[in-house]
MILUMNU-268180 format. One record per residue: residue number from 1; residue in three letters; z, y, x of N, C-alpha, C in turn. Coordinates in nm, 2 decimals, padded with zeros to 4 digits. Each point is the difference from the previous one (the first is absolute). Layout:
BEGIN
> NUM, ala, Z, Y, X, Z, Y, X, Z, Y, X .
...
end
This chain:
BEGIN
> 1, met, -00.01, -00.12, 00.07, -00.02, 00.13, -00.09, 00.00, 00.14, 00.09 .
> 2, lys, -00.06, 00.06, 00.01, -00.02, 00.15, 00.06, 00.09, 00.05, -00.04 .
> 3, val, 00.10, 00.06, 00.08, 00.09, 00.08, -00.02, 00.05, 00.15, 00.09 .
> 4, glu, -00.11, 00.11, -00.06, 00.03, 00.12, 00.10, 00.07, 00.12, -00.09 .
> 5, arg, 00.00, 00.02, -00.16, 00.05, 00.10, -00.09, 00.09, -00.08, -00.05 .
> 6, leu, 00.12, 00.02, -00.01, 00.11, -00.03, -00.14, 00.05, 00.12, -00.06 .
> 7, val, 00.04, -00.03, -00.11, 00.11, 00.03, -00.09, 00.12, -00.05, 00.03 .
> 8, val, 00.13, 00.07, 00.00, 00.12, -00.11, 00.00, 00.08, 00.09, -00.09 .
> 9, asp, 00.06, -00.10, -00.08, 00.07, 00.06, -00.10, 00.14, 00.04, 00.04 .
> 10, thr, 00.07, 00.08, -00.07, 00.12, 00.08, 00.02, 00.11, -00.11, -00.01 .
> 11, asn, -00.01, -00.11, -00.04, 00.05, -00.08, 00.02, 00.02, -00.10, 00.13 .
> 12, val, -00.11, 00.00, 00.04, 00.02, -00.05, 00.17, 00.05, 00.09, 00.11 .
> 13, trp, -00.07, 00.13, -00.01, 00.04, 00.10, 00.10, 00.18, -00.01, 00.01 .
> 14, ile, 00.05, 00.00, -00.16, 00.16, 00.00, 00.00, 00.06, -00.14, 00.10 .
> 15, ala, -00.07, -00.10, -00.11, 00.09, -00.11, 00.08, -00.04, -00.01, 00.17 .
> 16, ala, -00.10, 00.07, 00.07, -00.02, -00.02, 00.11, 00.08, 00.11, 00.08 .
> 17, leu, 00.07, 00.08, -00.07, 00.11, 00.12, 00.11, 00.14, -00.05, -00.04 .
> 18, ile, 00.03, -00.08, -00.14, 00.14, -00.05, -00.03, 00.04, -00.17, 00.09 .
> 19, ser, -00.09, -00.09, 00.03, -00.02, -00.12, 00.02, -00.08, 00.03, 00.16 .
> 20, pro, 00.07, -00.01, 00.14, -00.10, 00.04, 00.13, -00.07, -00.13, -00.01 .
> 21, asp, 00.09, -00.16, -00.05, -00.04, -00.15, 00.06, -00.11, 00.00, -00.10 .
> 22, gly, -00.08, 00.03, -00.09, 00.00, -00.04, -00.12, -00.15, -00.03, 00.02 .
> 23, thr, -00.10, -00.02, -00.11, -00.12, -00.02, -00.01, -00.07, 00.12, -00.04 .
> 24, ala, 00.09, 00.11, -00.07, -00.09, 00.08, -00.03, -00.02, 00.08, 00.15 .
> 25, arg, 00.11, 00.04, 00.09, -00.02, 00.03, 00.13, -00.04, -00.09, 00.12 .
> 26, glu, -00.02, -00.11, -00.05, -00.13, -00.09, 00.13, -00.14, 00.07, -00.05 .
> 27, leu, 00.01, 00.03, -00.12, -00.17, 00.06, -00.06, 00.01, 00.07, 00.06 .
> 28, val, 00.03, 00.19, -00.02, 00.02, 00.12, 00.06, -00.02, -00.02, 00.18 .
> 29, arg, 00.05, -00.08, 00.08, -00.04, -00.02, 00.14, -00.11, -00.06, -00.04 .
> 30, ala, -00.08, -00.09, -00.08, -00.07, -00.08, 00.02, -00.14, 00.16, 00.00 .
> 31, ile, 00.00, 00.02, -00.10, -00.03, 00.14, -00.02, -00.06, 00.09, 00.07 .
> 32, leu, 00.11, 00.05, 00.08, 00.02, 00.07, 00.06, -00.05, -00.09, 00.19 .
> 33, asp, 00.02, -00.03, 00.00, -00.07, -00.09, 00.13, -00.11, -00.06, -00.01 .
> 34, arg, -00.07, 00.01, -00.14, -00.18, -00.08, 00.01, -00.09, 00.16, -00.06 .
> 35, asp, 00.11, 00.16, -00.01, -00.03, 00.10, -00.01, -00.11, 00.00, -00.14 .
> 36, ile, 00.07, -00.09, -00.09, -00.10, 00.01, -00.18, 00.08, 00.10, -00.02 .
> 37, asp, -00.13, 00.12, -00.09, 00.07, 00.10, -00.09, 00.05, -00.04, -00.12 .
> 38, val, 00.08, 00.08, 00.00, 00.10, 00.03, -00.12, -00.06, 00.09, -00.10 .
> 39, leu, -00.03, -00.02, -00.11, -00.05, 00.13, -00.11, 00.17, -00.02, -00.05 .
> 40, phe, -00.02, 00.20, -00.03, 00.05, 00.02, -00.14, -00.01, 00.14, -00.06 .
> 41, thr, 00.06, 00.00, -00.11, -00.04, 00.12, -00.08, 00.11, 00.06, -00.03 .
> 42, glu, -00.01, 00.12, -00.03, 00.11, 00.10, -00.01, 00.10, -00.04, -00.05 .
> 43, ser, -00.04, -00.07, -00.12, 00.10, -00.02, -00.07, 00.11, -00.18, 00.04 .
> 44, thr, -00.10, -00.06, 00.05, 00.09, -00.13, 00.05, 00.07, 00.03, 00.13 .
> 45, phe, -00.03, 00.11, 00.12, 00.08, 00.04, 00.06, 00.14, 00.10, -00.09 .
> 46, asn, -00.02, 00.06, -00.08, 00.12, 00.05, -00.09, 00.05, -00.04, -00.07 .
> 47, glu, -00.01, -00.16, -00.03, 00.05, -00.09, -00.06, 00.08, -00.11, 00.13 .
> 48, leu, -00.02, 00.02, 00.09, 00.06, -00.07, 00.12, 00.13, 00.09, 00.06 .
> 49, val, -00.06, 00.13, -00.05, 00.07, 00.09, 00.09, 00.16, 00.01, -00.14 .
> 50, ser, -00.08, 00.02, -00.06, 00.14, 00.00, -00.18, 00.07, -00.13, 00.04 .
> 51, arg, -00.06, -00.11, 00.01, 00.11, -00.12, -00.02, 00.07, -00.05, 00.09 .
> 52, leu, 00.00, 00.09, 00.10, 00.08, -00.04, 00.17, 00.11, 00.14, -00.01 .
> 53, ala, -00.05, 00.06, -00.10, 00.12, 00.11, -00.03, 00.10, -00.07, -00.07 .
> 54, lys, -00.01, -00.08, -00.06, 00.11, -00.08, -00.13, 00.11, -00.05, 00.09 .
> 55, pro, 00.10, 00.05, -00.08, 00.17, -00.07, 00.05, 00.02, -00.08, 00.07 .
> 56, lys, -00.11, -00.13, -00.07, 00.04, -00.15, -00.01, -00.07, -00.02, 00.16 .
> 57, phe, -00.04, 00.09, 00.07, -00.07, -00.01, 00.17, 00.06, 00.04, 00.05 .
> 58, asp, 00.13, 00.05, 00.01, 00.13, 00.08, 00.04, 00.03, -00.04, 00.12 .
> 59, arg, 00.01, -00.20, -00.03, 00.12, -00.03, 00.08, -00.16, -00.08, 00.10 .
> 60, tyr, -00.09, 00.04, 00.02, -00.10, -00.03, 00.12, -00.05, 00.14, 00.04 .
> 61, arg, -00.01, 00.10, -00.06, -00.03, 00.08, 00.05, 00.10, 00.09, 00.17 .
> 62, asp, -00.13, 00.00, 00.08, 00.02, 00.06, 00.11, -00.14, 00.11, 00.02 .
> 63, ala, 00.03, 00.11, -00.08, -00.05, 00.12, -00.02, -00.09, 00.02, 00.12 .
> 64, ala, 00.00, 00.02, 00.14, -00.10, 00.01, 00.10, -00.08, -00.07, -00.04 .
> 65, ala, 00.04, -00.14, 00.00, -00.09, -00.09, 00.02, -00.12, -00.04, -00.11 .
> 66, trp, 00.03, 00.05, -00.15, -00.06, 00.03, -00.11, -00.10, 00.07, 00.03 .
> 67, asp, 00.04, 00.13, 00.05, -00.06, 00.07, 00.01, -00.07, 00.06, 00.11 .
> 68, ala, -00.01, -00.13, 00.11, -00.14, 00.01, 00.11, -00.05, -00.09, -00.08 .
> 69, phe, 00.03, -00.11, -00.08, -00.08, -00.10, -00.05, -00.14, 00.09, -00.09 .
> 70, leu, 00.09, 00.08, -00.08, -00.07, 00.07, -00.12, -00.10, 00.05, 00.08 .
> 71, ala, 00.00, 00.10, 00.08, -00.07, 00.11, 00.10, -00.07, -00.11, 00.06 .
> 72, ala, -00.02, -00.10, 00.04, -00.09, -00.07, 00.06, -00.08, -00.09, -00.12 .
> 73, leu, 00.07, -00.02, -00.10, -00.11, -00.01, -00.12, -00.11, 00.12, -00.03 .
> 74, val, 00.09, 00.07, -00.01, -00.11, 00.16, -00.02, -00.08, -00.02, 00.12 .
> 75, glu, -00.03, 00.01, 00.08, -00.06, 00.02, 00.14, -00.13, -00.10, 00.02 .
> 76, arg, 00.06, -00.13, -00.03, -00.10, -00.14, -00.03, -00.06, -00.05, -00.08 .
> 77, ala, 00.05, 00.05, -00.15, -00.08, -00.01, -00.13, -00.16, 00.06, 00.02 .
> 78, leu, -00.01, -00.09, -00.08, -00.23, 00.07, -00.06, 00.06, 00.05, -00.17 .
> 79, trp, 00.01, 00.11, -00.03, 00.04, 00.10, -00.15, -00.14, -00.07, -00.02 .
> 80, his, 00.01, -00.04, -00.17, -00.11, -00.03, -00.04, 00.11, 00.06, -00.17 .
> 81, glu, -00.16, 00.02, -00.09, 00.07, 00.02, -00.15, -00.02, -00.12, -00.07 .
> 82, asp, -00.04, -00.12, 00.06, 00.06, -00.15, -00.07, 00.02, -00.09, 00.08 .
> 83, ser, -00.09, -00.14, 00.01, 00.07, -00.11, 00.09, -00.12, -00.03, 00.12 .
> 84, gly, -00.06, 00.14, -00.01, -00.08, -00.01, 00.16, -00.04, -00.08, 00.04 .
> 85, glu, -00.10, -00.10, -00.08, -00.08, -00.14, 00.02, 00.10, -00.03, 00.11 .
> 86, ala, 00.16, -00.02, -00.08, 00.07, -00.10, 00.08, -00.06, -00.15, 00.01 .
> 87, asp, 00.03, -00.09, 00.12, -00.01, -00.14, 00.00, 00.09, -00.06, -00.07 .
> 88, ala, 00.11, 00.06, -00.02, 00.13, -00.08, -00.05, 00.06, 00.08, -00.06 .
> 89, ile, 00.09, -00.02, -00.08, 00.10, 00.04, -00.03, 00.12, -00.08, -00.02 .
> 90, val, 00.14, 00.06, 00.14, 00.12, -00.08, 00.02, 00.08, 00.01, -00.10 .
> 91, ser, 00.07, -00.07, -00.07, 00.10, -00.01, -00.14, 00.12, -00.09, 00.03 .
> 92, gly, 00.08, 00.06, -00.07, 00.14, -00.10, -00.03, 00.01, -00.01, -00.12 .
> 93, asp, -00.08, 00.10, -00.08, 00.04, 00.01, -00.15, -00.09, -00.08, -00.08 .
> 94, arg, 00.09, -00.10, -00.07, -00.04, -00.15, -00.05, -00.07, 00.06, -00.14 .
> 95, asp, -00.01, 00.10, -00.06, -00.12, 00.02, -00.10, -00.17, 00.04, 00.10 .
> 96, leu, 00.02, 00.06, 00.07, -00.15, 00.05, 00.09, -00.02, -00.11, 00.07 .
> 97, leu, 00.07, -00.09, 00.05, 00.00, -00.13, 00.11, -00.07, -00.07, -00.17 .
> 98, thr, 00.04, -00.02, -00.11, -00.09, -00.14, -00.08, -00.09, 00.02, -00.06 .
> 99, leu, -00.04, 00.16, 00.05, -00.16, 00.08, -00.06, -00.11, -00.09, 00.14 .
> 100, gly, 00.05, -00.02, 00.11, -00.08, -00.10, 00.10, -00.11, 00.09, 00.07 .
> 101, ala, -00.03, 00.15, -00.09, -00.08, 00.07, 00.03, 00.02, 00.13, -00.07 .
> 102, tyr, -00.06, 00.10, 00.08, 00.01, 00.11, -00.08, -00.14, 00.14, 00.05 .
> 103, glu, -00.06, 00.00, -00.10, -00.11, 00.00, -00.01, -00.08, -00.05, 00.15 .
> 104, ser, -00.02, -00.13, -00.02, -00.07, -00.09, 00.08, 00.11, -00.04, 00.14 .
> 105, ile, 00.09, 00.11, 00.00, 00.03, -00.01, 00.12, 00.13, -00.11, 00.04 .
> 106, pro, 00.01, -00.08, 00.05, 00.09, -00.10, 00.00, 00.15, 00.05, 00.04 .
> 107, val, 00.11, -00.03, -00.11, 00.11, 00.03, 00.04, 00.11, -00.12, 00.01 .
> 108, leu, 00.04, 00.04, 00.18, 00.06, -00.11, 00.06, 00.20, 00.02, 00.03 .
> 109, thr, 00.03, -00.09, 00.00, 00.14, 00.05, 00.08, 00.02, 00.01, 00.12 .
> 110, pro, 00.08, 00.06, 00.05, 00.00, 00.00, 00.18, -00.02, -00.12, 00.06 .
> 111, ala, 00.11, -00.10, -00.02, -00.08, -00.12, 00.07, -00.09, -00.04, -00.04 .
> 112, gln, -00.08, 00.03, -00.14, -00.16, -00.09, 00.03, -00.09, 00.07, 00.04 .
> 113, leu, 00.02, 00.13, 00.05, -00.10, 00.12, 00.06, 00.04, -00.09, 00.18 .
> 114, leu, 00.12, -00.02, 00.05, 00.00, -00.04, 00.09, -00.04, -00.11, 00.02 .
> 115, ala, -00.04, -00.10, -00.06, -00.04, -00.14, 00.03, -00.12, 00.05, -00.01 .
> 116, arg, -00.08, 00.10, -00.04, -00.16, 00.00, 00.01, -00.04, 00.10, 00.09 .
> 117, leu, 00.09, 00.07, 00.12, -00.04, 00.03, 00.11, 00.00, -00.10, 00.07 .
> 118, pro, -00.12, 00.08, 00.09, -00.05, -00.10, 00.13, 00.08, -00.02, 00.11 .
> 119, ala, 00.05, -00.11, 00.07, 00.12, -00.02, 00.09, -00.03, 00.17, 00.11 .
end
């Protein structure tokens, strides 16, 4: 599977931040190591920022590290109005995963995408 451009759901970014040894963090490392483009819209980025501000994440919050992470995402992201011809959407949302695809773009879990990346 060709993977050059991804839409990464908010829940995956959050999982990567709060679980340094989890599959979501492993996926983020793979994205960075392989220089895969990450697509964002203004609304998806704002959703991420607003969710991270919720008190339930306070126990995980390292303000400086999270600010650096978000700044790096802003710098690295390709900004689009829609899914920007993504090769895949990565999500942990069961409702989205049940669809299997959105506008003919496959919807995969982080583990599924990692398994499809070349070694």
